[in-house]
VOPAGU-2260 file (C-alpha; in pm, 1 decimal, decimal comma):
REM VOPAGU-2260
SITE   aa  ch    i         X         Y         Z
SITE  MET   A    0     640,0    -262,4      20,4
SITE  GLU   A    1     757,2     -97,7    -296,5
SITE  SER   A    2     491,5     159,6    -350,6
SITE  PHE   A    3     431,1     527,9    -322,5
SITE  THR   A    4     106,1     456,3    -147,0
SITE  GLN   A    5      59,1     281,5     187,5
SITE  ALA   A    6    -173,0      58,0      19,0
SITE  GLY   A    7     101,2     -56,6    -191,9
SITE  ALA   A    8       9,8      15,6    -551,0
SITE  PRO   A    9     306,8      14,5    -789,9
SITE  ASP   A   10     407,9      98,5   -1142,2
SITE  ARG   A   11     576,7     -12,0   -1474,2
SITE  ARG   A   12     537,6    -117,9   -1837,9
SITE  GLY   A   13     575,0    -413,3   -2073,9
SITE  GLU   A   14     845,7    -674,6   -2112,2
SITE  LEU   A   15    1164,4    -662,8   -1909,8
SITE  ALA   A   16    1462,1    -533,7   -2101,1
SITE  ARG   A   17    1708,8    -773,3   -2258,2
SITE  PRO   A   18    2038,8    -828,6   -2075,5
SITE  ARG   A   19    2230,6    -611,6   -2320,1
SITE  LEU   A   20    2043,5    -303,7   -2194,4
SITE  PHE   A   21    2232,5    -331,0   -1867,3
SITE  ARG   A   22    2578,0    -329,3   -2023,5
SITE  GLY   A   23    2756,0      -5,9   -1966,2
SITE  ARG   A   24    2468,0     145,9   -1769,6
SITE  ARG   A   25    2541,8     304,3   -1435,7
SITE  SER   A   26    2342,9     316,4   -1119,5
SITE  ALA   A   27    2256,5     643,3    -949,8
SITE  SER   A   28    2553,8     605,3    -720,7
SITE  GLY   A   29    2788,9     585,2   -1016,3
SITE  SER   A   30    2879,5     216,5   -1001,6
SITE  ALA   A   31    2808,6     -24,5   -1284,5
SITE  ARG   A   32    2464,2    -175,1   -1265,1
SITE  PRO   A   33    2474,6    -545,5   -1167,8
SITE  PRO   A   34    2413,6    -807,9   -1438,5
SITE  ARG   A   35    2054,4    -864,5   -1541,9
SITE  LYS   A   36    2045,0   -1219,6   -1404,0
SITE  ALA   A   37    2149,8   -1096,8   -1059,2
SITE  THR   A   38    1890,5    -819,1   -1046,5
SITE  ASP   A   39    1615,2   -1055,1   -1167,4
SITE  ARG   A   40    1702,8   -1289,0    -881,4
SITE  ASP   A   41    1705,6   -1002,1    -634,3
SITE  PHE   A   42    1369,4    -874,3    -754,0
SITE  ARG   A   43    1220,1   -1219,5    -697,2
SITE  LEU   A   44    1358,8   -1214,7    -343,9
SITE  PHE   A   45    1220,4    -863,5    -294,4
SITE  TRP   A   46     879,6    -978,5    -422,0
SITE  TRP   A   47     870,4   -1278,6    -189,1
SITE  ALA   A   48     972,5   -1059,3     104,6
SITE  ASN   A   49     688,3    -817,2      38,2
SITE  ALA   A   50     433,5   -1090,7     -34,4
SITE  ALA   A   51     513,8   -1273,4     290,6
SITE  ASP   A   52     506,3    -948,9     487,9
SITE  ALA   A   53     167,0    -851,4     342,6
SITE  LEU   A   54      16,9   -1194,7     404,7
SITE  GLY   A   55     133,8   -1205,9     766,3
SITE  THR   A   56      16,3    -850,5     834,7
SITE  GLN   A   57    -331,9    -921,6     697,5
SITE  ALA   A   58    -356,4   -1246,8     891,6
SITE  SER   A   59    -276,6   -1082,6    1225,7
SITE  GLY   A   60    -443,7    -747,3    1159,0
SITE  VAL   A   61    -786,8    -895,1    1100,2
SITE  VAL   A   62    -788,7   -1068,5    1442,4
SITE  LEU   A   63    -628,0    -792,4    1649,3
SITE  PRO   A   64    -963,2    -628,9    1740,9
SITE  LEU   A   65   -1107,9    -973,7    1817,9
SITE  LEU   A   66    -816,2   -1045,3    2049,2
SITE  LEU   A   67    -862,9    -718,9    2237,3
SITE  LEU   A   68   -1234,1    -782,1    2281,3
SITE  SER   A   69   -1173,3   -1141,1    2395,1
SITE  LEU   A   70    -930,2   -1012,3    2659,4
SITE  GLY   A   71   -1209,9    -800,8    2804,7
SITE  HIS   A   72   -1119,4    -463,1    2654,6
SITE  SER   A   73   -1376,9    -226,5    2509,9
SITE  PRO   A   74   -1432,6    -139,8    2142,0
SITE  GLN   A   75   -1288,8     204,4    2222,7
SITE  THR   A   76    -963,6      39,5    2331,9
SITE  ALA   A   77    -957,4    -163,4    2011,3
SITE  GLY   A   78   -1002,9     157,3    1814,8
SITE  LEU   A   79    -724,6     325,1    2009,9
SITE  VAL   A   80    -482,8      44,3    1925,1
SITE  ALA   A   81    -582,2      62,2    1558,2
SITE  GLY   A   82    -532,3     439,0    1560,2
SITE  LEU   A   83    -190,4     401,5    1717,9
SITE  SER   A   84     -98,6     148,6    1452,2
SITE  VAL   A   85    -195,4     378,7    1163,8
SITE  GLY   A   86     -77,4     707,0    1312,8
SITE  SER   A   87     270,6     594,4    1411,4
SITE  GLY   A   88     340,9     473,5    1059,5
SITE  LEU   A   89     224,8     800,3     904,2
SITE  LEU   A   90     442,7    1009,5    1135,3
SITE  LEU   A   91     760,3     801,7    1117,3
SITE  GLY   A   92     770,0     721,0     746,0
SITE  PRO   A   93     912,1    1055,7     622,9
SITE  LEU   A   94    1186,0    1051,9     888,8
SITE  ALA   A   95    1286,9     692,1     814,6
SITE  ALA   A   96    1316,5     780,5     445,0
SITE  VAL   A   97    1619,7    1005,5     502,9
SITE  PRO   A   98    1874,4     735,4     598,7
SITE  ALA   A   99    1728,0     513,1     327,1
SITE  ASP   A  100    1802,6     774,5      62,3
SITE  ARG   A  101    2147,4     822,2     212,5
SITE  GLY   A  102    2231,5     462,9     122,4
SITE  ALA   A  103    2112,7     250,5     415,5
SITE  ARG   A  104    1813,6     105,0     228,1
SITE  LYS   A  105    1908,2    -262,3     257,5
SITE  THR   A  106    2025,8    -234,0     618,2
SITE  ILE   A  107    1702,4     -66,3     728,0
SITE  MET   A  108    1485,0    -323,2     551,3
SITE  PHE   A  109    1670,6    -614,8     712,0
SITE  TRP   A  110    1679,0    -489,5    1070,7
SITE  SER   A  111    1326,5    -347,3    1068,7
SITE  ALA   A  112    1187,6    -683,6     950,8
SITE  LEU   A  113    1390,7    -869,5    1212,4
SITE  VAL   A  114    1281,7    -645,5    1501,9
SITE  ALA   A  115     917,8    -662,7    1386,1
SITE  ALA   A  116     946,5   -1043,2    1389,0
SITE  LEU   A  117    1063,6   -1031,4    1750,0
SITE  ALA   A  118     778,8    -795,7    1848,3
SITE  MET   A  119     506,2   -1013,5    1696,0
SITE  GLY   A  120     678,9   -1326,9    1823,0
SITE  SER   A  121     662,2   -1190,2    2177,2
SITE  VAL   A  122     283,9   -1144,2    2140,4
SITE  ALA   A  123     245,0   -1502,5    2017,9
SITE  LEU   A  124     455,9   -1636,5    2306,1
SITE  ALA   A  125     268,0   -1434,6    2568,5
SITE  LEU   A  126     -65,0   -1556,3    2430,8
SITE  PHE   A  127      56,0   -1914,5    2433,0
SITE  LEU   A  128     160,9   -1877,4    2797,7
SITE  GLY   A  129    -158,8   -1689,5    2886,4
SITE  ARG   A  130      30,9   -1380,9    3006,6
SITE  LEU   A  131     -45,4   -1114,3    2745,7
SITE  THR   A  132    -123,4    -772,3    2896,5
SITE  LEU   A  133    -258,1    -461,1    2727,7
SITE  ALA   A  134      71,2    -278,6    2794,9
SITE  HIS   A  135     265,1    -560,4    2627,6
SITE  LEU   A  136      33,6    -559,6    2326,7
SITE  LEU   A  137      47,8    -180,5    2289,6
SITE  ALA   A  138     427,4    -184,1    2308,5
SITE  ALA   A  139     453,3    -465,8    2053,7
SITE  VAL   A  140     214,7    -293,0    1812,7
SITE  ALA   A  141     406,4      35,5    1845,7
SITE  VAL   A  142     738,5    -138,5    1776,7
SITE  GLU   A  143     591,6    -333,5    1485,8
SITE  ARG   A  144     442,9     -19,7    1327,5
SITE  PHE   A  145     768,3     171,5    1374,7
SITE  CYS   A  146     955,1    -110,0    1201,4
SITE  THR   A  147     696,8    -131,8     924,1
SITE  ALA   A  148     722,7     243,9     862,4
SITE  CYS   A  149    1100,8     215,0     837,6
SITE  HIS   A  150    1078,6     -89,2     609,1
SITE  ASP   A  151     821,7      72,3     380,4
SITE  ALA   A  152    1025,4     392,6     354,2
SITE  ALA   A  153    1345,0     203,4     277,1
SITE  SER   A  154    1181,9     -24,3      20,5
SITE  ARG   A  155    1060,3     267,9    -190,9
SITE  GLY   A  156    1295,1     311,8    -481,4
SITE  THR   A  157    1414,0     -49,2    -476,8
SITE  VAL   A  158    1233,5    -124,4    -803,8
SITE  VAL   A  159    1427,6     159,4    -970,1
SITE  LEU   A  160    1755,4       1,2    -859,3
SITE  LEU   A  161    1657,4    -350,7    -965,9
SITE  CYS   A  162    1460,6    -299,7   -1288,5
SITE  PRO   A  163    1518,9    -100,8   -1607,8
SITE  PRO   A  164    1261,9     173,8   -1681,0
SITE  ASP   A  165    1060,5     -35,8   -1927,6
SITE  GLY   A  166    1038,8    -320,2   -1674,6
SITE  GLN   A  167     926,9    -109,1   -1379,4
SITE  PRO   A  168     550,1    -102,4   -1455,7
SITE  ARG   A  169     538,8    -481,2   -1471,1
SITE  ALA   A  170     743,1    -510,4   -1150,7
SITE  VAL   A  171     520,4    -269,4    -958,9
SITE  ALA   A  172     208,8    -445,9   -1086,4
SITE  ARG   A  173     343,7    -775,8    -955,5
SITE  LEU   A  174     401,3    -617,0    -615,5
SITE  ALA   A  175      51,4    -467,5    -616,1
SITE  ALA   A  176     -93,5    -806,2    -713,5
SITE  ALA   A  177      81,8    -964,2    -415,3
SITE  ASP   A  178     -76,4    -703,3    -186,5
SITE  GLN   A  179    -420,3    -764,4    -335,0
SITE  GLY   A  180    -375,7   -1139,8    -300,8
SITE  ALA   A  181    -284,9   -1092,9      63,8
SITE  LEU   A  182    -604,6    -891,1     112,7
SITE  VAL   A  183    -804,3   -1188,1     -15,7
SITE  VAL   A  184    -617,4   -1477,0     147,6
SITE  GLY   A  185    -474,4   -1318,8     464,2
SITE  PRO   A  186    -799,2   -1251,3     655,7
SITE  VAL   A  187    -926,8   -1601,2     578,0
SITE  LEU   A  188    -606,9   -1764,8     700,8
SITE  GLY   A  189    -591,2   -1536,0    1002,7
SITE  GLY   A  190    -949,4   -1607,8    1102,6
SITE  ALA   A  191    -907,0   -1983,4    1062,1
SITE  ALA   A  192    -579,5   -1983,1    1255,6
SITE  TYR   A  193    -735,5   -1775,5    1533,8
SITE  GLN   A  194   -1011,8   -2032,9    1572,3
SITE  LEU   A  195    -750,5   -2305,5    1621,4
SITE  LEU   A  196    -522,9   -2111,4    1856,9
SITE  ARG   A  197    -525,0   -1740,1    1932,9
SITE  ALA   A  198    -146,8   -1717,3    1911,4
SITE  LEU   A  199    -122,6   -1864,6    1559,0
SITE  PRO   A  200    -194,4   -1549,8    1350,0
SITE  PHE   A  201      69,5   -1354,1    1543,1
SITE  LEU   A  202     318,1   -1637,8    1511,9
SITE  ALA   A  203     250,9   -1641,6    1136,8
SITE  ASP   A  204     311,0   -1265,5    1122,8
SITE  ALA   A  205     639,2   -1306,0    1310,7
SITE  LEU   A  206     752,0   -1581,6    1074,8
SITE  SER   A  207     658,0   -1370,0     771,8
SITE  TYR   A  208     878,8   -1085,7     898,1
SITE  ALA   A  209    1164,1   -1329,3     964,0
SITE  PHE   A  210    1126,9   -1469,5     612,2
SITE  ALA   A  211    1130,5   -1115,2     469,7
SITE  ALA   A  212    1450,9   -1039,1     660,6
SITE  LEU   A  213    1616,6   -1351,4     517,8
SITE  CYS   A  214    1511,5   -1255,1     164,5
SITE  VAL   A  215    1656,3    -906,7     204,3
SITE  ARG   A  216    1980,2   -1044,1     347,4
SITE  ALA   A  217    2009,0   -1282,0      47,8
SITE  MET   A  218    1986,2    -995,2    -205,2
SITE  ARG   A  219    2322,8    -923,8    -366,7
SITE  THR   A  220    2249,2    -586,9    -526,6
SITE  ASP   A  221    2389,2    -296,7    -326,1
SITE  LEU   A  222    2060,3     -99,1    -338,6
SITE  LYS   A  223    2244,4     227,3    -280,0
SITE  ALA   A  224    2140,3     547,6    -449,8
SITE  SER   A  225    2331,4     750,7    -198,4
SITE  ALA   A  226    2231,2    1110,7    -139,7
SITE  ALA   A  227    2490,4    1356,4     -21,5
SITE  HIS   A  228    2454,0    1483,5     333,9
SITE  SER   A  229    2327,0    1837,8     309,9
SITE  GLY   A  230    2397,6    1919,4     673,2
SITE  ASP   A  231    2046,0    2061,4     709,6
SITE  GLY   A  232    1937,8    1821,6     981,4
SITE  LEU   A  233    1694,6    1533,2     978,4
SITE  LEU   A  234    1372,4    1735,4     957,7
SITE  ARG   A  235    1492,2    1959,4     673,2
SITE  GLU   A  236    1626,0    1661,9     480,2
SITE  ALA   A  237    1296,0    1481,2     529,0
SITE  ALA   A  238    1120,1    1789,8     390,7
SITE  ALA   A  239    1315,4    1753,8      64,4
SITE  GLY   A  240    1053,2    1502,9     -50,3
SITE  LEU   A  241     775,0    1751,3      22,1
SITE  ARG   A  242     955,5    2023,6    -172,4
SITE  LEU   A  243    1002,4    1790,0    -466,9
SITE  VAL   A  244     636,7    1683,6    -478,4
SITE  ARG   A  245     513,8    2039,4    -433,3
SITE  GLY   A  246     730,6    2167,2    -718,2
SITE  HIS   A  247     672,5    1887,0    -969,5
SITE  PRO   A  248     343,6    1898,5   -1169,7
SITE  LEU   A  249     331,8    1522,7   -1233,2
SITE  LEU   A  250     397,2    1434,1    -870,1
SITE  ARG   A  251     127,0    1679,8    -763,3
SITE  LEU   A  252    -115,5    1499,6    -994,8
SITE  VAL   A  253     -13,2    1165,1    -844,6
SITE  LEU   A  254     -59,8    1303,7    -493,9
SITE  VAL   A  255    -406,5    1446,9    -561,5
SITE  TRP   A  256    -529,5    1140,0    -750,7
SITE  ILE   A  257    -409,7     875,6    -506,8
SITE  ALA   A  258    -509,6    1065,7    -192,7
SITE  LEU   A  259    -861,0    1140,2    -316,4
SITE  VAL   A  260    -924,9     793,1    -460,7
SITE  ASN   A  261    -787,7     625,1    -146,2
SITE  GLY   A  262   -1016,5     836,2      69,9
SITE  VAL   A  263   -1319,8     771,0    -149,6
SITE  ALA   A  264   -1251,3     396,4    -173,0
SITE  VAL   A  265   -1219,3     352,9     204,3
SITE  THR   A  266   -1527,6     570,1     265,7
SITE  LEU   A  267   -1734,4     358,7      26,1
SITE  TYR   A  268   -1598,0      40,3     182,6
SITE  TYR   A  269   -1708,8     139,2     532,7
SITE  CYS   A  270   -2040,5     278,3     413,7
SITE  THR   A  271   -2105,2     -58,8     249,2
SITE  LEU   A  272   -2019,5    -246,4     568,7
SITE  PHE   A  273   -2250,1     -19,5     771,8
SITE  ALA   A  274   -2533,0     -59,7     519,4
SITE  LEU   A  275   -2505,4    -438,7     507,7
SITE  GLU   A  276   -2487,4    -456,4     886,1
SITE  ARG   A  277   -2804,9    -246,4     921,5
SITE  SER   A  278   -2985,7    -476,0     678,6
SITE  ASP   A  279   -2888,7    -783,3     885,7
SITE  SER   A  280   -2719,4    -945,6     587,9
SITE  GLY   A  281   -2496,0   -1153,9     811,9
SITE  ALA   A  282   -2124,0   -1216,6     819,7
SITE  LEU   A  283   -2109,2   -1452,0     519,5
SITE  PRO   A  284   -2245,7   -1205,7     258,8
SITE  ILE   A  285   -2017,8    -933,3     395,9
SITE  GLY   A  286   -1721,2   -1169,2     366,8
SITE  LEU   A  287   -1816,6   -1255,6       9,8
SITE  VAL   A  288   -1835,8    -886,5     -82,8
SITE  LEU   A  289   -1486,1    -833,9      57,9
SITE  ALA   A  290   -1356,4   -1140,4    -126,9
SITE  VAL   A  291   -1502,0   -1016,5    -456,2
SITE  THR   A  292   -1345,3    -672,9    -416,9
SITE  GLY   A  293   -1008,3    -823,8    -328,8
SITE  ALA   A  294   -1013,4   -1062,1    -625,7
SITE  ALA   A  295   -1114,4    -778,0    -859,2
SITE  GLY   A  296    -829,1    -563,8    -729,0
SITE  LEU   A  297    -588,7    -849,2    -795,3
SITE  ALA   A  298    -714,3    -881,8   -1152,5
SITE  GLY   A  299    -684,9    -505,7   -1208,7
SITE  SER   A  300    -327,2    -500,3   -1080,6
SITE  LEU   A  301    -226,3    -781,0   -1316,7
SITE  ALA   A  302    -399,3    -619,8   -1615,3
SITE  ALA   A  303    -265,0    -266,3   -1563,8
SITE  PRO   A  304      73,8    -290,9   -1744,1
SITE  ARG   A  305     -72,0    -456,6   -2054,2
SITE  ALA   A  306    -361,3    -210,5   -2066,6
SITE  ALA   A  307    -118,8      82,9   -2049,1
SITE  VAL   A  308      89,1     -60,5   -2335,2
SITE  ARG   A  309    -208,3    -142,3   -2559,9
SITE  LEU   A  310    -419,7     168,2   -2497,2
SITE  GLY   A  311    -163,9     425,8   -2384,4
SITE  ALA   A  312     -96,6     539,0   -2029,8
SITE  ALA   A  313    -276,7     874,0   -2059,4
SITE  ARG   A  314    -584,0     716,0   -2217,3
SITE  VAL   A  315    -605,4     451,4   -1944,1
SITE  LEU   A  316    -571,0     718,5   -1675,8
SITE  VAL   A  317    -847,3     941,6   -1812,7
SITE  ALA   A  318   -1091,1     666,3   -1912,6
SITE  ALA   A  319   -1062,4     473,7   -1585,7
SITE  THR   A  320   -1100,9     788,6   -1375,9
SITE  TRP   A  321   -1419,8     887,8   -1558,2
SITE  LEU   A  322   -1560,5     534,5   -1529,2
SITE  LEU   A  323   -1524,3     553,5   -1151,2
SITE  VAL   A  324   -1789,2     828,7   -1141,9
SITE  PRO   A  325   -2101,1     638,5   -1260,2
SITE  LEU   A  326   -2002,7     324,6   -1069,9
SITE  THR   A  327   -1973,4     525,5    -748,6
SITE  ALA   A  328   -2301,7     706,1    -809,4
SITE  ALA   A  329   -2474,3     371,1    -873,1
SITE  LEU   A  330   -2390,8     265,9    -516,7
SITE  ALA   A  331   -2660,6     511,2    -406,9
SITE  LEU   A  332   -2914,5     263,2    -549,7
SITE  ALA   A  333   -2753,4     -53,4    -410,9
SITE  ASP   A  334   -2977,0    -247,6    -172,6
SITE  GLY   A  335   -2817,2    -584,1    -105,5
SITE  PRO   A  336   -2494,8    -787,1    -104,0
SITE  TRP   A  337   -2513,2    -871,7    -474,4
SITE  SER   A  338   -2541,7    -512,3    -593,8
SITE  TYR   A  339   -2277,8    -391,2    -349,7
SITE  GLY   A  340   -2045,8    -675,0    -445,7
SITE  ILE   A  341   -2077,7    -611,9    -820,2
SITE  LEU   A  342   -2029,9    -235,5    -794,8
SITE  LEU   A  343   -1744,3    -246,2    -543,6
SITE  GLY   A  344   -1582,3    -522,3    -747,3
SITE  ALA   A  345   -1598,3    -305,2   -1060,3
SITE  LEU   A  346   -1443,5     -14,9    -871,5
SITE  SER   A  347   -1170,2    -239,6    -733,2
SITE  LEU   A  348   -1098,0    -367,2   -1084,3
SITE  LEU   A  349   -1061,5     -16,0   -1226,6
SITE  ILE   A  350    -867,1     163,9    -954,3
SITE  PRO   A  351    -534,7     -24,5   -1000,0
SITE  LEU   A  352    -519,3      66,4   -1369,5
SITE  PRO   A  353    -460,8     442,0   -1330,2
SITE  ALA   A  354    -291,9     397,2    -991,1
SITE  ILE   A  355     -17,0     180,3   -1136,7
SITE  VAL   A  356      21,8     408,2   -1438,8
SITE  LEU   A  357      63,1     712,5   -1214,9
SITE  GLN   A  358     303,6     548,4    -976,0
SITE  SER   A  359     524,2     412,0   -1252,8
SITE  ARG   A  360     550,3     760,5   -1398,9
SITE  ALA   A  361     627,4     895,5   -1052,3
SITE  LEU   A  362     920,9     656,5   -1027,1
SITE  LEU   A  363    1056,4     782,7   -1358,6
SITE  ALA   A  364    1012,6    1145,2   -1252,2
SITE  THR   A  365    1195,7    1108,3    -916,9
SITE  ARG   A  366    1572,0    1094,2    -880,7
SITE  PRO   A  367    1687,0     769,4    -714,2
SITE  GLU   A  368    1837,7     954,2    -418,7
SITE  LEU   A  369    1495,6    1107,9    -340,3
SITE  GLN   A  370    1274,4     804,6    -404,3
SITE  ALA   A  371    1218,0     716,9     -38,0
SITE  ARG   A  372    1141,4    1073,1      71,8
SITE  ALA   A  373     909,7    1153,0    -219,1
SITE  GLY   A  374     733,6     820,3    -167,9
SITE  ALA   A  375     694,2     890,4     203,0
SITE  VAL   A  376     516,4    1218,6     126,0
SITE  LEU   A  377     272,5    1048,4    -110,5
SITE  ALA   A  378     216,9     762,0     133,6
SITE  THR   A  379     160,0     994,5     429,2
SITE  VAL   A  380     -97,6    1210,2     250,4
SITE  SER   A  381    -285,6     916,7      97,8
SITE  GLY   A  382    -264,8     723,5     426,4
SITE  THR   A  383    -408,1    1020,0     616,0
SITE  ALA   A  384    -699,7    1037,6     373,3
SITE  ALA   A  385    -764,1     666,1     420,9
SITE  ALA   A  386    -733,4     694,5     800,7
SITE  LEU   A  387    -993,0     973,7     817,4
SITE  ALA   A  388   -1235,1     796,2     583,0
SITE  PRO   A  389   -1393,6     554,8     838,2
SITE  ALA   A  390   -1494,7     842,3    1065,2
SITE  LEU   A  391   -1635,3    1030,7     766,7
SITE  ALA   A  392   -1829,5     722,6     659,6
SITE  GLY   A  393   -1977,6     692,6    1006,9
SITE  LEU   A  394   -2086,3    1056,6    1009,4
SITE  LEU   A  395   -2240,4    1033,8     662,7
SITE  THR   A  396   -2419,2     710,0     744,3
SITE  ASP   A  397   -2567,0     841,7    1070,2
SITE  GLY   A  398   -2649,5    1197,2     971,1
SITE  ALA   A  399   -2747,1    1190,3     605,2
SITE  ALA   A  400   -2971,6    1011,2     359,6
SITE  ALA   A  401   -2864,4     662,0     256,1
SITE  ALA   A  402   -2766,6     780,5     -91,9
SITE  ALA   A  403   -2562,0    1079,6      28,8
SITE  PRO   A  404   -2221,4     907,9      75,3
SITE  ALA   A  405   -2215,2     757,5    -273,5
SITE  LEU   A  406   -2340,4    1074,8    -441,4
SITE  GLY   A  407   -2092,9    1291,6    -248,9
SITE  CYS   A  408   -1804,7    1063,3    -345,3
SITE  ALA   A  409   -1921,8    1065,0    -708,3
SITE  ALA   A  410   -1915,5    1445,6    -706,8
SITE  LEU   A  411   -1557,2    1446,6    -576,6
SITE  LEU   A  412   -1454,1    1193,5    -841,3
SITE  THR   A  413   -1612,1    1410,4   -1111,7
SITE  LEU   A  414   -1389,3    1700,7   -1006,7
SITE  LEU   A  415   -1091,3    1465,6   -1002,3
SITE  ALA   A  416   -1176,2    1336,0   -1351,1
SITE  LEU   A  417   -1189,2    1693,1   -1485,7
SITE  HIS   A  418    -853,9    1772,2   -1326,3
SITE  THR   A  419    -701,7    1446,5   -1452,6
SITE  THR   A  420    -822,0    1511,1   -1807,8
SITE  ARG   A  421    -656,6    1852,7   -1809,3
SITE  ARG   A  422    -329,0    1711,3   -1672,2
SITE  ALA   A  423    -314,0    1380,4   -1861,2
SITE  GLY   A  424     -44,7    1513,2   -2094,1
SITE  LEU   A  425     199,3    1504,5   -1802,7
SITE  VAL   A  426     174,9    1124,6   -1799,0
SITE  GLY   A  427     267,3    1094,4   -2166,2
SITE  ALA   A  428     555,7    1337,4   -2124,6
SITE  ALA   A  429     703,0    1130,6   -1840,8
SITE  ALA   A  430     707,5     807,0   -2039,4
């Protein structure tokens, strides 16, 4: 999906530019930018591709552990498969970004979606025939995650090639809203489909990848912001994104903010699940809490561009970051589904506001031929923080007082708010 984070937040501003703004403008590769009508059509196709992909992934991902357990495998095996899924994407993303920046963005997106469709389709077929083995499932998950890493890396920077600068915040917010909607709807559809037939969620995932491939193939824009071959080799070219982020003050701010907030958000999420499970709240209240947080995240993603225009990007960034602190600290006093739902919902409403502001500015600050590699660096760091968070939540829940996780996260967010306040001028300068 078009996002610097694996979670898929995006970036942009108010109304899309009028068609005359495209006349005479040139793309990064030097060719005339396509007419506005054509790029609007292609962005809609790009949005549908990402929305379908996200919905299918959520539908199958939520039942993957259930499938492993139903096949007689242990929770440790389920965790191993989940770890493989996350880790392979984090490792492969920066490498897949190099050919994308060289000009193969559209080709990579198409073929990675098509191969992922075949991988998930093979799981659905094997389940239908009653012949799914652990080796088959592991291979299919590895292929699917490899393809997803390639697709995500290639898709970064597509918004820059399809939308004018003043339309990018709105475009990224629409993509983020699709991701949040998938978080709400996907698990429900996946769970219901799994109850009907175990193969259905994986068939739906395969069809979503196939649909995404068709959408990409139907796009007419070239999507090339070709980078010259430096001759340094794949690893050194992949490191160009790291060098850019390390040397750019705004991108460093984006990296620190998104990585820390992602880690805190996932830690709080798992601590909430553990707390509700210990209190024997039941599956329904836990599901309602998750639904509330997903719906709030969707609302925050939709509101972010307008809030940035009305209040100013720097003001939104600073105010929202500071507001995260008391809401996080208040979780230390939460004692039931209602209080957890309200507080996590408020956090989920606020987080997209600064996230989308930061990512839209990151797009403006990154040359088109480095978009995929810079985005891969941000996604890898933030994804690593999110991947480590569940283990941290487990340690804090088992070995500390009940209030410790929330208070510790609030302390980290206080430091982040101080840092963000000092650096907020970078956001205004990048506008």
